[in-house]
N, C-alpha and C positions, 0 to 999 in steps of 0.2 A: 669693647668691654674694658672696664677698669675697676680695680679695687686696690686695697692696701697690700695685699699679699700676692696677687697675680694681675697681669695687665688686662683687667676686665673693665668694661664701661661702668660709669657711675650708677647705672640702672641695673647692675647685675642682680640685685635683690628682686627686681621686677621679673627678670628672666627666670629666676628660681621659683618665684610665685606661680608663673604660668606653667612651669614644668610640673609643679605639684598639681595644678589644675588638670593638666593632661593625664597625669597618673590617676587621678580620681575619675576622670572621664572614661578612661580605659577600664578601670575597675567597674564602673557603672555598666558599661557595655557588656562586660563579661558576666556580671551578676544577673543582669536582666535578659541575657541571651539575645542581644540585638545583632543578628547576623544578616548580612546582605547577600553574600554569594555562597560561600562554602563554610560550614560550621567549623570543621577541623582546621582548615587553612587559616581562618580568622582567629581561632583560639591560639594557634601558634604565633601569629602576628602580634596578637595582644600581649602574650607572655614575653615575647622577644622585645617588644616595644617597652613594656613595663620595666624589664630588667635594664634596658639601655637607659631609660629615663631616670631610674633610681641611681644607676651608676653615675650618670651625668650630674645629677643633683648633688651627689656626694663629692664628685670631682670639683664642681663649682664651689661647694662648701660655703654657700651663703648662710649666715646664721638664721636669718629670717625664714628662708626656704626650708632649712632642716628642722627648725622648730615647728613650723606649720605641718610639715610632712609627718613628724613623729606624733604630734598631737592628734592629727587626723587618723594615723595608723592605730593609735591606742583606742580612739573612739570607735572606729570601725570594728576592731577586734572585740571590744567589750559588747558592742551591739550584736555581733555574730554569736558570741558566747551566750548572751542572755536571751536573745530573740530566736535565733536559728539553731541554737543548741548544737554547735559544732563539736565534733568528737575531741577527746583529750589529745589523741595522737596528732590530729590536725593542728591543735593549739601549740603543741610542743614543736612541731615542724616549723610553724610560723615564727616562734620565738628563737629557735635555733638559727633559722635563716637570717632573722633580724640581727642577732648577736654576731653572726658571721660577717654580715655587711659592715656593722659598726666597727668590729675588731679589725677587719681587713683595711677599711678606710683609714682608721687611726694608725695602723701599723705601717702602711705603705704610701700614704698620701701626705707629703709635707705641707700641702696647702691646707688640708684639714687640721693638721697639728697647729699650724700658725693661727688659723681661725679660732681653734679651741683656746689657745693661749690668749688671743685677743679678747675672747669672751670672758675668760677668767680675770684678765686685767681690768676689763670694763666693770665687772661686778665688784672688784676690790675698790675701784674709784667711782662707784656709781653716782655718788652725789655730785661729782664734777663732770659727769658725762653730759655732752651738749644736748642730747635728746631729753635727759632728765631735767635739765635746766629749762628746756623749751616747755616741758609739761608744767613745771613749777610756775614759769612766767604766765602761761596760759591760764592756769587756775587762779593765780593772783589777779590777773586782768579781769577774768570772769567774775570774781568776787566783788570787784570794784564797779563793774557794769553788768549786773546780772540780767536786767530786763531788755535793754536795747543794744547792748554790745558797744563796740567802738566804731562801727560802720565800715563798709567796704572801702570807701574812698580814703579814710584817714588811717587805715590799718597799717600800711607800710611805715609811715612817718611815726605813728604811735609806738610801734614796736622798736624802732630805732632809738627813740627818746627813752623808752622804758628800759631798754638794755643798757643805755649809757648811764642811767641813774642807778640801776639795781644790779646789773651784771656787766660791768664795764670790760671784763676780761673775756667775754664771749661774743661771738658774732650774733647779730639779731636774727633769731630764727622763729618762724611760726611754730606753734605746737605740733609735735610729730604725731598727730592724730586728727583726722579730718573732722570728727564730731566736736572735739574740744576747740579746734580752730573756728568752726562755724559758730560755736557758742560765743566765742570772744568777739566776733564781728557782727553777729545778728541777735545775740541775746539767748538766754536759756529757753524761754517759752517757744520760740520759733524752731530752735534746734530739737527740742523734745517732740514737737509736731512732725518735723522731718524724720526723726527716728521712728516715730509711730507709723508713718506712711511707708517707710522702707521695710520694716520688720513685721507689719501686719500680715502680709501673705504667708510668711514663714510660720508665725505663731498660729494663725487660723488653720493652716493645713498641716500642722506639725505631725500629727499621727499618720497622715497619708503620704508623707514624703520619706524617701529612702535616706539613710544616714549620709551616704555619699552626696546626695543632693543638698542636704542641710549644710554640710561642710562647705560645699561649693558656693552656696548662697551666702554664707557668713564670710567666706574669703573675699568674694567679689564686693560685698557691701562694706565690710570693715576695713 
């Protein structure tokens, strides 16, 4: 593992992503009461595993993973408040536990503090962020080739030339979003068709799917 603040692999954000997926999966098993052997034993295992994974996620302190985790947490909480009418005391306990986790992580984890400072610095210089430049270049290329894109075969050479002309101080990067990237190489019509195929099951069965499943689906596809 590698990152700028701790010796983690370059794919540490992928690890944090799958950690969030495991947290959501355990939450799903708990809510749906999917027990195989012993209810009480498995409830204890789920709670212990959830606590460990949440701790590990905050120790890893990947900005991507933490953002996904708290967005998912807010969505699931709102769903339970609106649909399942959880009690006020339960809601208070949830937020107190969340505040405790955040405060403890910030107070005693130098990794988290470094990551937070990195995020603040990134926001201050967001126009110069490599990812933002990759988005801008992708949008600009798409505007020039909206129907057919630049094709898969010419994509690498095209990006290198485009960056040399327009962003000479940055390394040539493909857009940091798979749909924008597909749009630049295959064109907008084909990409819209791909998006429709991917999200049709989610939209069609939206009311029948649990919020945890919706989040998991969006995480995997986006």
